[in-house]
TORFI-303858 format. One record per residue: z, x, y of N, C-alpha, C in turn. Coordinates in steps of 0.02 Angstrom, whole numbers, padded with zeros to 5 digits, always signed. Atoms other than C-alpha are relative to their C-alpha. Layout:
BEGIN
ZXYZXYZXY...
This chain:
BEGIN
+00021-00009-00063-10037+05453+03753+00037-00074+00041-00029+00097-00008-09927+05307+03857+00016+00025+00077-00039-00014-00079-09885+05322+04068+00034-00080+00007-00086+00045+00002-09759+05175+04024+00019-00004-00080-00037-00013+00076-09626+05173+03885-00046-00078-00047+00001+00056+00065-09677+05101+03727+00046+00037-00065-00065-00007+00063-09522+05077+03585-00045-00033-00069+00000+00026+00085-09538+05017+03384+00049-00043+00017-00028+00052-00011-09482+04851+03394+00025-00027-00086-00050+00006+00063-09357+04843+03234-00045-00104-00021+00039+00066+00001-09413+04640+03229-00049-00002-00006+00058+00027+00024-09575+04641+03248-00038+00053-00034+00065-00047+00053-09620+04797+03150-00048+00060+00026+00058-00036-00060-09732+04893+03292+00032+00006+00077-00046-00010-00075-09704+04980+03450-00030-00044+00062+00033+00044-00063-09724+04892+03598+00011+00010+00060-00017-00035-00093-09737+04918+03801+00079-00017+00022-00030+00018-00020-09576+04892+03859-00007-00019+00058-00008+00042-00066-09555+04749+03986+00052-00034+00029-00072+00034-00007-09405+04717+04045-00002-00093+00046+00010+00076-00029-09328+04531+04113-00012+00001+00049+00009+00017-00093-09310+04584+04286-00036+00055+00023+00032-00093-00031-09417+04732+04370+00043+00019+00006-00065-00054-00002-09325+04876+04369+00031+00004-00001-00060-00017+00008-09192+04853+04291-00003-00010-00086+00017-00011+00120-09163+04869+04088+00088-00008-00017-00067+00003+00024-09008+04788+03997+00004+00020-00056-00017-00038+00076-08942+04879+03842+00067-00015-00004-00069+00008+00032-08808+04847+03711-00006+00043-00054-00026-00039+00042-08751+04982+03597+00050-00022-00040-00057+00025+00039-08633+04926+03436+00030+00082+00016-00039-00040-00012-08493+05047+03469+00052+00017-00070-00044-00032+00062-08372+05118+03343+00059-00065-00015-00069+00040+00027-08238+05029+03248+00055+00054-00010-00036-00054+00000-08086+05143+03287+00060-00006-00048-00059-00017+00040-07991+05164+03138-00040+00058-00056+00012-00075+00034-08057+05346+03097-00030+00026+00056+00045-00047-00035-08136+05485+03191-00071-00003-00009+00058-00014+00018-08315+05447+03214-00031+00052-00044+00033-00064+00024-08405+05565+03099-00065+00011+00038+00071-00006-00030-08561+05639+03138-00065-00049-00007+00060+00093+00018-08677+05501+03076-00001-00019+00042-00007+00047-00033-08608+05380+03193-00017+00015+00057+00023-00018-00079-08643+05494+03351-00081+00013-00011+00056-00010+00000-08804+05512+03268-00044-00070+00056-00001+00025-00019-08841+05347+03347+00000-00031+00066-00020+00008-00061-08735+05325+03479-00043+00060+00068+00027-00032-00042-08837+05481+03546-00093-00021+00006+00099+00045+00001-09033+05397+03499+00007-00039+00083+00009+00042-00050-08949+05270+03641+00034+00037+00066-00009-00036-00072-08890+05385+03774-00066+00028-00009+00068-00025+00005-09075+05479+03748-00017-00069+00043+00052+00048-00038-09157+05304+03790+00028-00014+00065-00025+00010-00064-09037+05242+03921-00030+00070+00066-00004-00036-00045-09051+05411+04017-00084+00022+00029+00084+00012-00017-09234+05414+03982-00036-00043+00069-00007+00070-00028-09242+05237+04070+00013+00008+00057-00046+00024-00079-09120+05283+04223-00080+00096+00026+00056-00039-00036-09272+05453+04247-00059-00005+00017+00056+00050-00015-09402+05330+04237+00014-00032+00062-00002+00031-00038-09340+05245+04372+00038-00074+00005-00031+00090+00020-09246+05086+04302+00076+00009+00001-00068+00037-00022-09061+05011+04360+00020-00012-00079-00018+00024+00094-08993+05022+04164+00081-00018+00012-00075+00027+00040-08835+04923+04124-00001+00001-00057-00023+00002+00077-08775+04970+03971+00063+00015-00028-00063+00058+00028-08628+04888+03874-00014+00039-00071-00024-00021+00077-08550+04983+03720+00056-00002-00031-00071+00075+00025-08409+04883+03638+00037+00048-00039-00045-00024+00047-08259+04955+03555+00033-00048-00056-00019+00057+00040-08237+04842+03398+00096+00039-00020-00077-00018+00004-08030+04860+03397+00042-00045-00039-00012+00075+00055-08020+04697+03263-00051-00027-00026+00017+00062+00035-08086+04585+03155-00068+00045-00032+00055-00021+00029-08221+04715+03060+00018+00007-00071-00042-00011+00075-08134+04712+02870-00069+00014-00042+00033-00050+00060-08184+04812+02726-00076-00005-00012+00072-00006+00047-08374+04838+02649-00049-00056+00046+00016+00057-00031-08417+04733+02797-00009-00062+00019-00005+00053+00031-08387+04585+02724+00037-00055+00027-00035+00055-00045-08310+04407+02773+00065+00029-00051-00053-00010+00002-08158+04461+02649+00017+00047-00018-00048-00069+00010-08041+04590+02625+00056+00007+00044-00012-00014-00067-07954+04690+02747-00001+00023+00061+00007-00007-00074-07938+04725+02921-00033+00080+00012-00003-00083-00004-08008+04914+02948+00072+00040+00017-00055+00010-00027-07870+04919+03056+00060+00008-00010-00081+00014+00055-07741+04855+02979+00006+00052-00061-00031-00039+00036-07768+04951+02832-00014+00067+00021+00001-00056-00044-07789+05114+02923+00087+00013+00005-00060+00005-00057-07623+05065+03015+00058+00012-00081-00033-00001+00079-07539+05041+02822+00024+00054+00000-00002-00068+00013-07582+05218+02783+00027+00034+00036-00018-00030-00074-07524+05294+02920+00055-00038+00029-00034+00048-00031-07377+05172+02940-00005+00004+00063-00001+00022-00067-07401+05127+03111-00020-00088+00026+00028+00075-00005-07460+04979+03211-00052+00007+00032+00038+00021+00002-07622+04924+03215-00029-00002+00058+00011-00018-00081-07651+04922+03411+00011+00070+00023-00007-00069-00006-07572+05113+03410-00058+00027-00034+00032-00004+00032-07686+05146+03280-00095+00008+00042+00094+00036-00027-07862+05061+03366+00019+00074+00068+00004-00015-00028-07796+05145+03527+00006+00107-00008-00001-00070+00020-07773+05336+03442-00060+00014-00015+00080-00008+00037-07958+05325+03372-00049-00016+00065+00062-00002-00080-08027+05283+03544-00011+00035+00029+00009-00056-00039-07953+05418+03640-00049+00035-00055+00052-00080+00057-08022+05556+03476-00065-00041+00030+00058+00004-00025-08190+05448+03520-00023+00013+00057+00007-00020-00043-08177+05450+03691-00009+00080+00028-00009-00052-00012-08139+05634+03703-00071+00035-00057+00046-00018+00043-08296+05672+03567-00053-00008+00054+00067+00026-00044-08402+05564+03690-00020+00049+00068-00011-00054-00074-08357+05680+03838-00028+00075-00004+00009-00061+00022-08391+05832+03733-00058+00017-00016+00071+00011+00029-08555+05766+03682-00043-00009+00042+00010+00009-00053-08588+05748+03863-00052-00089-00004+00029+00073+00003-08635+05551+03825-00005-00035+00096+00022+00028-00050-08702+05452+04006+00065-00054-00006-00055+00045+00007-08540+05346+04038-00043-00072-00001+00069+00067-00002-08628+05147+03982+00065-00034+00082-00026+00021-00058-08565+05052+04139+00050-00081-00030-00033+00046+00033-08479+04911+04034+00035+00034-00076-00050-00013+00070-08329+04979+03872+00022-00055-00034-00066+00051+00041-08270+04813+03819+00042+00014-00078-00026+00003+00058-08148+04793+03692+00004-00069-00067+00011+00068+00019-08163+04669+03571+00074-00062+00006-00068+00050-00004-07958+04614+03581-00001-00042+00077+00002+00008-00062-08023+04580+03771-00037-00040+00014+00048+00036-00004-08148+04467+03723-00013-00065-00048-00011+00077+00029-08081+04323+03628+00003-00069+00005-00009+00036-00015-08060+04217+03727-00101-00038+00000+00070+00010-00002-08259+04230+03735-00040-00023-00052+00017+00003+00067-08291+04226+03544+00028-00071-00004-00013+00056+00011-08197+04065+03539-00043-00065+00032+00034+00031-00045-08292+03979+03674-00062-00005-00041+00073+00017+00032-08462+04027+03566+00016-00039-00058-00019+00034+00081-08390+03984+03394+00020-00090+00007-00010+00092-00024-08344+03792+03492-00078-00028-00011+00047+00027-00016-08518+03781+03538-00074-00009-00057+00035+00007+00053-08601+03819+03360+00036-00050-00043-00024+00055+00042-08481+03688+03286-00020-00066+00031+00018+00101-00059-08530+03535+03421-00079+00009-00026+00078+00009+00026-08710+03592+03379-00012+00004-00057+00024+00033+00073-08690+03570+03186-00021+00083-00036+00016-00090+00033-08740+03784+03176+00068+00016-00037-00062-00046+00001-08563+03834+03126+00055-00085-00077-00030+00046+00033-08430+03712+02989+00079+00016-00008-00046-00019+00032-08271+03734+02961+00032-00008-00065-00061+00018+00080-08160+03767+02788+00072+00020+00011-00057-00006-00011-08009+03790+02737+00031+00073+00035+00009-00065-00034-08024+03973+02782-00014+00050+00074+00028-00012-00056-08120+03968+02934-00064-00003+00018+00057+00055-00018-08246+03920+03025-00087+00062+00000+00059-00026+00006-08426+03969+02969-00055-00003+00029+00099+00030-00015-08616+03981+03042-00011+00006-00095+00049+00037+00057-08735+03893+02917-00089+00028+00023+00035-00039-00007-08876+03995+02903-00093-00038+00016+00058+00040-00006-08985+03861+02847-00010-00030+00052+00003+00018-00076-08984+03799+03035-00055+00032+00022+00035-00051-00010-09072+03938+03073-00065+00044-00028+00045-00010+00052-09245+03949+03000-00029+00086+00029+00030-00093+00006-09307+04145+03080+00058+00030-00045-00067-00034+00027-09127+04200+02970-00066+00039-00025+00010-00032+00069-09193+04351+02887-00088+00057+00032+00072-00009-00011-09348+04405+03006+00022+00078+00026-00009-00082-00015-09252+04584+03077-00001+00022-00065-00009-00052+00054-09213+04635+02907-00046-00005-00049+00031+00002+00060-09339+04548+02780+00052-00027-00036-00058+00035+00028-09167+04478+02713-00009-00069+00000+00022+00085-00006-09253+04294+02732+00052-00046-00073-00041+00056+00037-09156+04146+02635-00046+00010-00092+00029+00006+00051-09278+04137+02520+00010+00079-00070+00010-00051+00025-09269+04304+02476+00052+00028-00036-00059-00017+00031-09083+04324+02437+00027-00034-00075-00028+00008+00063-09005+04299+02284+00049-00067+00017-00044+00039-00010-08943+04112+02301+00060-00009-00032-00042+00003+00065-08833+04117+02157+00059+00053+00011-00018-00046+00001-08780+04310+02165+00094-00004+00027-00075-00034-00035-08630+04312+02278+00052-00079+00040-00010+00069-00003-08566+04115+02301+00085+00001-00018-00061+00008+00013-08398+04081+02300+00007-00071+00003-00016+00079-00002-08360+03893+02264+00071-00009+00046-00079-00022-00039-08155+03938+02327-00020-00017+00070+00022-00010-00072-08242+03979+02503-00006-00064+00037-00016+00048-00007-08300+03809+02523-00080+00031+00043+00069-00028-00055-08468+03921+02615-00064-00045-00055+00091+00047-00007-08650+03783+02614-00033+00053-00045+00049-00064+00019-08746+03957+02574+00036+00043-00007-00061-00047+00015-08668+04114+02513-00029+00055+00054-00014-00039-00081-08765+04200+02675+00051-00017+00041-00045+00020-00063-08657+04124+02774+00051+00006+00022-00044-00038+00006-08538+04211+02871+00051-00025+00059-00035+00000-00017-08374+04195+02949-00001+00028+00087-00031-00031-00059-08341+04179+03153+00045-00010+00000-00093+00033+00010-08160+04131+03127+00002+00020-00055-00007-00007+00068-08057+04177+02999+00077-00028+00044-00044+00026+00000-07901+04082+02988+00066+00056-00049-00028-00033+00058-07740+04158+02933+00038-00045-00032-00007+00024+00048-07723+04086+02793+00014+00062-00070+00022-00036+00077-07705+04152+02594+00002+00044-00003+00002-00080-00006-07757+04324+02588-00001+00022+00070-00003-00013-00095-07775+04322+02797+00067-00029+00027-00095+00024-00059-07571+04271+02825+00019+00026+00036-00058-00066-00027-07502+04417+02842-00042+00046+00090+00071-00024-00046-07669+04472+02978+00054+00020+00063-00037-00012-00056-07560+04549+03118-00021-00012+00053+00044+00012-00085-07676+04545+03272-00021-00077-00019+00011+00064+00033-07703+04366+03267+00014-00080+00089-00003+00007-00058-07738+04239+03409-00009-00086-00009+00001+00087+00004-07720+04038+03455-00065-00031+00012+00092+00021-00004-07888+03947+03442+00006-00080-00016+00021+00040+00012-07947+03771+03404+00032-00037-00084+00022-00006+00080-07947+03813+03222+00081+00012-00032-00055-00039+00010-07746+03867+03212+00000+00082+00005+00000-00084-00023-07688+04067+03231-00062+00021-00048+00029-00034+00053-07821+04174+03164-00055+00057+00028+00017-00079-00011-07949+04313+03213-00077+00004+00001+00062+00021+00008-08129+04330+03254-00037+00041-00068+00051-00039+00039-08271+04386+03126-00030+00051+00032+00053-00063-00023-08372+04537+03138-00052+00027+00054+00049+00015-00053-08521+04472+03224-00013-00025+00052+00017+00033-00071-08479+04377+03347+00022+00017+00049-00026-00028-00046-08381+04482+03429-00075+00078+00066+00057-00048-00009-08544+04595+03487-00010-00086+00024+00048+00068-00044-08649+04413+03537+00045-00022+00080-00061+00028-00048-08474+04375+03640-00007+00057+00064-00014-00089-00056-08464+04575+03737-00058-00017+00043+00048+00017-00024-08642+04543+03749-00043-00020+00056+00018+00057-00067-08674+04385+03849+00041+00009+00052-00032+00016-00042-08535+04407+03946-00005+00056+00056-00005-00040-00070-08576+04566+04032-00100-00010+00001+00055-00007-00001-08770+04559+03999-00040-00054+00005+00050+00073+00021-08827+04373+03978-00012-00031-00047+00019+00034+00072-08902+04257+03874-00041+00040-00038+00066-00058+00041-09049+04387+03834+00010+00059+00049+00003-00059-00018-09060+04571+03842-00073+00011-00010+00073-00030+00010-09177+04699+03853-00027+00047-00060+00015-00044+00044-09138+04822+03716+00070-00004-00043-00060-00010+00043-09006+04816+03577+00003+00081-00044+00008-00069+00023-08973+04989+03499+00028-00012-00074-00025+00012+00055-08894+05010+03335-00009+00064-00092+00005-00047+00077-08888+05139+03151-00025-00064-00031+00049+00061+00039-09021+05053+03045+00067-00043-00057-00040+00049+00040-08857+05016+02930+00033-00049+00014-00026+00053-00063-08829+04885+03085-00021-00055-00012+00040+00062+00001-08983+04793+03043+00032-00078-00037-00021+00045+00072-08896+04686+02875+00042+00019-00007-00002+00086-00008-08790+04570+02903-00002+00018+00073-00030+00044-00080-08734+04606+03073-00052+00019+00050+00044+00043-00056-08877+04603+03189-00037-00069-00010+00035+00058+00024-08968+04492+03079+00038-00069+00044-00047+00064-00009-08811+04373+03126+00006+00004+00050-00007+00058-00059-08813+04388+03285-00051-00015+00046+00036+00015-00040-08974+04365+03336+00008-00103-00021+00023+00065+00036-08948+04180+03231+00086-00030+00036-00068+00032-00054-08766+04148+03319-00034+00004+00082-00003+00014-00066-08828+04198+03492-00062-00055+00018+00069+00053-00013-09000+04097+03491+00014-00051-00009-00038+00075-00002-08904+03957+03422+00035-00041+00054-00045+00015-00062-08781+03958+03557-00014+00005+00048+00041+00015-00051-08899+03966+03705-00043-00026-00024+00079+00038+00008-09059+03902+03650-00040+00047+00036+00018-00069-00013-09128+04050+03713-00044+00047-00046+00009-00050+00057-09250+04150+03611-00079+00049+00059-00076-00018+00035-09269+04285+03611+00071+00039+00033-00079-00039-00034-09095+04366+03627+00001+00028+00018+00026-00064-00001-09164+04535+03617-00064+00002-00002+00045-00034+00005-09301+04594+03671-00037+00044-00032-00015-00052+00051-09303+04750+03579+00028+00029-00042-00044-00019+00055-09229+04815+03426-00013+00066-00014+00003-00088+00018-09206+05008+03428+00061+00025-00039-00049-00025+00052-09121+05064+03268-00014+00090-00037-00023-00048+00028-09081+05237+03218+00005+00039-00067-00012-00021+00092-09110+05317+03040+00044+00010-00040-00080-00057+00016-08975+05402+02943-00003+00058-00019+00021-00091-00009-08936+05567+02930+00034+00007-00079+00003-00017+00076-08934+05626+02756+00065+00083-00022-00051-00035-00005-08790+05750+02688-00035+00026-00067+00013-00004+00068-08887+05847+02546-00039-00079-00036+00054+00056+00037-08980+05696+02433+00034-00073+00026-00033+00022-00017-08856+05581+02507+00016-00013+00070-00026+00034-00050-08822+05459+02669+00061+00036+00016-00062-00028-00006-08673+05526+02771+00051-00059+00026-00027+00060-00024-08528+05399+02779+00053+00027-00044-00073-00024+00023-08337+05398+02734+00006-00036-00065-00010+00011+00095-08357+05295+02573+00000+00044-00029+00020-00037+00038-08466+05448+02514+00048+00049+00013-00025-00028+00012-08328+05541+02560-00011+00104+00030+00062-00084-00015-08479+05691+02643+00020-00001+00068+00022-00008-00067-08428+05690+02835+00009+00044+00021-00027-00070-00063-08406+05812+02960+00016-00050+00076-00026+00029-00076-08321+05755+03130-00009+00066+00056+00004-00050-00083-08356+05852+03302+00053+00064-00014-00036-00056+00007-08194+05970+03279-00032+00031-00075+00017-00025+00074-08274+06008+03090-00047+00060+00037+00046-00028-00028-08429+06074+03194+00007+00062+00058-00034-00052-00044-08327+06166+03332+00037+00057-00038-00058-00078+00048-08217+06270+03197-00061+00032-00038+00010-00040+00005-08378+06311+03136-00038+00038+00032+00023-00045-00020-08418+06391+03275-00049-00028+00052+00033-00013-00041-08532+06315+03375+00009-00070+00033-00022+00051-00041-08547+06185+03520-00004-00059+00010+00050+00079+00020-08564+06001+03523-00069-00006+00038+00086-00024-00026-08714+06028+03641-00060+00012-00050+00053-00051+00054-08786+06126+03504-00018-00083-00070+00006+00060+00038-08753+05956+03381-00046-00056+00035+00010+00041-00048-08818+05840+03516-00082+00029+00000+00074-00019-00022-08968+05955+03542-00035+00001-00086+00034-00005+00092-09004+05958+03339-00012-00071-00009+00014+00073-00010-08996+05774+03342-00063-00025+00018+00062+00022-00021-09120+05743+03475-00061+00024-00003+00055-00037+00027-09240+05861+03392-00047-00023-00033+00056+00029+00090-09293+05761+03253+00007-00078+00033+00000+00071-00022-09356+05584+03297+00049-00051-00021-00061+00020-00006-09239+05454+03298-00045-00044-00076+00036+00049+00059-09355+05360+03172-00011+00045-00084-00014-00044+00068-09327+05496+03042+00044+00042-00007-00089-00023+00031-09192+05554+02907+00007+00066+00026+00013-00030+00011-09139+05690+02967+00046+00024-00033-00041-00012+00045-09062+05800+02822+00006+00053+00043-00041-00038-00055-08937+05886+02909+00030+00084-00042-00019-00078+00019-08889+06079+02860+00033+00035+00055-00026-00014-00049-08798+06192+02941-00046+00077+00031+00037-00035-00020-08959+06324+02952-00043-00058+00050+00023+00039-00065-09031+06171+03054+00036+00005+00071-00041-00022-00075-08881+06192+03191-00008+00055+00018+00001-00071-00005-08884+06387+03187-00065-00010+00039+00049-00002-00028-09071+06351+03229-00005-00018+00063-00017+00034-00076-09019+06213+03376+00033+00038+00030-00023-00041-00032-08927+06336+03431-00031+00045+00051+00070-00070-00046-09044+06473+03478-00041-00038+00036+00071+00049-00019-09166+06355+03529+00015-00047+00055-00035+00028-00055-09042+06263+03647+00003+00035+00063-00022-00068-00065-08998+06444+03746-00021+00003+00014+00075-00025-00028-09161+06466+03761-00011+00005+00052+00020+00038-00053-09194+06323+03850+00061+00000+00069-00032-00005-00051-09026+06342+03955-00010+00043+00041+00015-00086-00062-09062+06537+04021-00065-00025+00012+00085+00021-00044-09233+06473+04056+00022-00063+00075+00029+00039-00050-09196+06346+04164+00065+00017+00046-00004-00053-00063-09051+06455+04258-00041+00051+00022+00045-00042-00031-09195+06563+04280-00042-00030+00056+00040+00031-00041-09304+06441+04365+00056-00044+00062-00043-00001-00081-09152+06374+04466+00017+00050+00054-00018-00063-00032-09112+06545+04526-00053+00036+00039+00053-00025-00025-09291+06566+04576-00005-00038+00061+00039+00037-00077-09334+06550+04766-00034-00021+00033+00045+00045-00004-09497+06502+04736-00015-00052+00002+00009+00049+00001-09582+06356+04771-00053-00043+00003+00062+00002-00009-09756+06360+04737-00008-00075-00056+00032+00068+00017-09859+06188+04696-00051+00032-00043+00038+00004+00032-09954+06224+04561-00027-00032-00058+00021+00074+00031-10087+06109+04454+00039+00011-00062-00032-00017+00050-10012+06176+04299+00083-00044-00008-00070+00047-00014-09830+06097+04373-00008-00068-00046+00005+00062+00000-09906+05912+04374-00024-00018-00099+00022+00015+00083-09975+05954+04186+00064+00001-00038-00088+00009+00038-09779+05987+04105+00003-00078+00012-00052+00067-00029-09729+05828+04190-00033-00051-00053+00029+00059+00027-09879+05715+04129+00016+00000-00080+00015+00009+00094-09872+05791+03932+00078-00006+00007-00043+00034+00004-09684+05758+03954+00016-00053-00017+00010+00082-00022-09704+05581+04019-00004-00031-00063+00003+00041+00049-09807+05534+03896+00024+00032-00061-00052+00008+00080-09704+05604+03727+00062-00037+00008-00059+00045+00003-09536+05509+03792-00030-00052+00024-00006+00065-00008-09632+05365+03848-00045-00021-00073+00054+00028+00063-09728+05368+03654+00068-00003-00041-00052+00001+00041-09566+05307+03569+00048+00055-00021-00051-00053-00023-09456+05435+03646-00024+00053-00060+00024-00045+00032-09551+05568+03537+00045+00073+00047-00022-00048-00020-09421+05695+03578-00022+00075-00007+00038-00068+00019-09503+05845+03476-00049+00018+00016+00069+00006-00032-09647+05816+03550+00020+00017+00062-00023-00044-00085-09555+05854+03729+00012+00043-00015-00025-00072+00002-09466+05979+03677-00073+00060+00003+00061-00048+00021-09637+06063+03622-00021+00019+00072+00014-00024-00084-09679+06066+03803+00033+00009+00043-00041-00045-00030-09528+06123+03861+00002+00066-00022+00022-00088+00027-09565+06278+03756-00068+00042+00029+00070-00005-00045-09738+06270+03821+00010+00019+00063+00005-00011-00083-09678+06280+04000+00029+00063+00001-00010-00044-00029-09583+06403+03962-00021+00069-00006+00049-00067+00044-09694+06536+03871-00041+00010+00108+00057-00017-00032-09826+06503+04035+00066+00014+00048-00025-00033-00040-09687+06524+04152+00021+00053+00022-00015-00072-00015-09643+06674+04120-00043+00066-00009+00083-00047+00014-09816+06741+04075-00033+00017+00067+00018+00004-00029-09855+06681+04240+00053+00039+00076-00030-00069-00039-09712+06773+04333+00026-00070+00041-00026+00073-00013-09671+06553+04398+00029-00035-00009-00019+00061+00016-09530+06485+04357+00027-00045+00047-00032+00074-00045-09491+06404+04537-00050-00034-00004+00067+00068-00017-09667+06315+04523+00040-00067-00045-00008+00067+00049-09571+06217+04364+00074-00033+00036-00087+00036+00014-09397+06165+04450+00016-00067-00009-00021+00043+00029-09431+05991+04452-00017-00039-00062+00049-00007+00072-09518+05996+04280+00079+00012-00045-00075+00005+00018-09330+06072+04228+00066-00044+00010-00045+00036-00029-09230+05959+04337-00031-00067-00075+00024+00049+00030-09318+05818+04244+00003-00005-00098-00007-00008+00040-09304+05892+04067+00095+00003-00023-00055-00002+00012-09114+05932+04089+00040-00105+00015-00035+00066+00005-09067+05752+04138+00006-00058-00045+00015+00046+00057-09162+05657+04000+00042+00033-00066-00011-00031+00033-09100+05769+03867+00097+00014-00008-00056+00014+00000-08913+05796+03921+00054+00050-00032-00064-00074+00029-08865+05977+03825-00026+00049+00012+00039-00064-00031-08954+06108+03937+00033-00002+00064-00034-00023-00049-08811+06099+04051-00010+00087+00012-00030-00056-00032-08780+06263+04144+00049+00025-00036-00069-00036+00012-08637+06386+04060+00019+00047+00070-00018-00050-00020-08544+06487+04144+00017+00059-00045+00011-00072+00051-08531+06671+04096+00063+00021-00011-00047+00003+00018-08389+06706+03985+00018+00052+00011-00013-00046-00022-08293+06863+04022+00005+00041-00070+00023-00029+00058-08344+06984+03867+00094+00037+00005-00052-00060+00020-08180+07043+03772+00014+00060-00012-00004-00070+00009-08091+07194+03767-00040+00012-00073+00039-00052+00050-08136+07231+03572-00051-00020+00005+00088+00007+00008-08327+07182+03615-00016+00061+00032+00009-00067-00044-08307+07298+03750-00021+00064-00030-00029-00036+00012-08227+07404+03654-00073+00045-00039+00051-00003+00030-08376+07409+03535-00079+00006+00005+00038-00032-00041-08504+07400+03654-00005+00075+00029+00000-00077-00022-08465+07566+03717-00007+00045-00052+00034-00043+00046-08465+07644+03533-00080-00004-00011+00060+00015+00018-08625+07567+03511-00055+00046+00048+00026+00008-00055-08692+07621+03673-00018+00112-00010-00009-00105+00013-08632+07826+03620-00049+00004-00046+00040-00024+00044-08720+07808+03457-00069-00017+00027+00074-00006-00002-08882+07746+03527-00025+00080+00040-00006-00073-00037-08868+07893+03662-00039+00028-00046-00009-00013+00052-08853+07987+03518-00057+00002-00066+00063+00025+00046-09009+07901+03414+00044+00011-00051-00045+00037+00080-08872+07847+03263-00015-00069+00029-00031+00070+00011-08961+07710+03275+00019-00038-00091-00027+00070+00062-08889+07661+03099+00068-00022+00006-00037+00017-00033-08739+07669+03174+00012-00050+00033+00023+00011-00054-08794+07581+03325-00028-00073-00020+00015+00043+00038-08848+07440+03205+00053-00051-00036-00081+00020+00037-08678+07407+03103+00039-00017+00063-00032+00025-00046-08596+07394+03276-00028-00061+00010+00035+00060-00037-08724+07259+03343+00046-00047-00070-00019+00052+00070-08670+07160+03160+00067-00007+00021-00058+00048-00024-08490+07157+03200-00007-00022+00080+00012+00060-00065-08514+07107+03383-00023-00051-00003+00015+00069+00009-08605+06960+03316+00032-00049-00045-00060+00009+00040-08463+06934+03184+00040+00004+00053-00050+00005-00043-08361+06920+03350-00007-00052+00031+00034+00029-00039-08478+06792+03409-00044+00014+00074+00020-00012-00051-08564+06879+03521-00084+00056+00004+00078-00040+00002-08779+06939+03543+00001+00067+00021+00020-00080-00053-08831+07112+03611-00045-00008+00011+00068-00025-00015-08978+07136+03687-00005+00049+00047-00026-00057-00017-09048+07296+03728-00067-00024+00046+00051+00007-00025-09182+07317+03854+00013+00043+00042+00004-00066-00035-09230+07489+03890+00057+00042-00023-00047-00043+00012-09083+07612+03901+00045-00058+00000-00029+00046-00016-08986+07469+03942+00045-00052-00052-00006+00035+00065-08881+07347+03830+00040-00058+00024-00043+00058-00024-08802+07165+03875+00008-00057-00048-00013+00064+00047-08692+07034+03766+00008-00072+00027+00005+00100+00007-08691+06837+03768+00020-00005-00043-00037+00039+00022-08597+06736+03710-00045-00030-00061+00038+00041+00074-08671+06665+03527+00025-00084+00025
């Protein structure tokens, strides 16, 4: 139980009290998508965790400055320093231009974010718009002898940064010194990573390229986030979020290059990572071909907000095993909360009861305890039961508003007109009920359900609600 926010810091491997650099303000960076395809729902799990955190900080009174980037160049296949650029590879497959590919999938991503009701970040920079800053940081690292030039690029020397590996546990002692070294690369150590790649050799035909002090080339993936976070948030930030697959090498490399360039430590005060989403026995990933996108979820008959609830109802440091049953349960639970919030907001009652403060305190304590969303939602359902049993929904208006603003998936929905086909079946069912033909009544209820509507009976009356 805590009245101040505590988060699990991946760097220190423990929960810590959130103490921002500037009182009352929170700076936060989230690794956004590489736009070479529509993100799968597993990608959105980490984005939604970041959105929940940003919302909770704001609800708690902080002025939040959130940066979420768009990676539109420099992310090579398998997250390595060799091979094709993911966007250029997709452009070849679609016989299109890399920038057109990036814009196409960026538009799909933003469309999905809107459908998932994500908070708009204060800044959404593209990597291609921050090349100047990347070159500048790389030049500083070369001057400080933290980086060196080879025939094919500029590489960061991990041996010049003693804490390398503290975030992931992949310290230089633990890395196999001979496993991945290729003498032709000219690397000093196999873990050295590219800050800038020259358009030579296998990269001679790279389409996206810029002039630099080392000739035409393009940035490495890791330097992009350091440049974009520094440009908009400064050399030190409060929180950095991402999926656990970003911890190594991406975030490990961000720390090394950022702290060497600025000379300031720590680069990030708190690292917050979302665990993977599992599909059966495997994680969800494009390489395994077991992905679902947001349009797939809609095609299954669910709202994007059902998916939002599903992902947020499980603690972010828990591996969620995605199932259709879990999505169905989330749909039902979310709808119950939405209906209850509607009751609360329509109530004219404004009682000041002691239970109101108790529910607010319990909710705050849960969210402040490392974003314990499952516990916070349990408080919501307790509040629902209490307000209905006491007949006092209006006493919890402040509580309901806080819940809605925090979770972002309980927006009140406009009532849909009942389709003619459903109305016809409802009339038939009413006649069956009037004549005590309950077998026919049940069959008609099932038919209506297959059309996406739920029948609720209240005494002699019946009502249809959109599923």
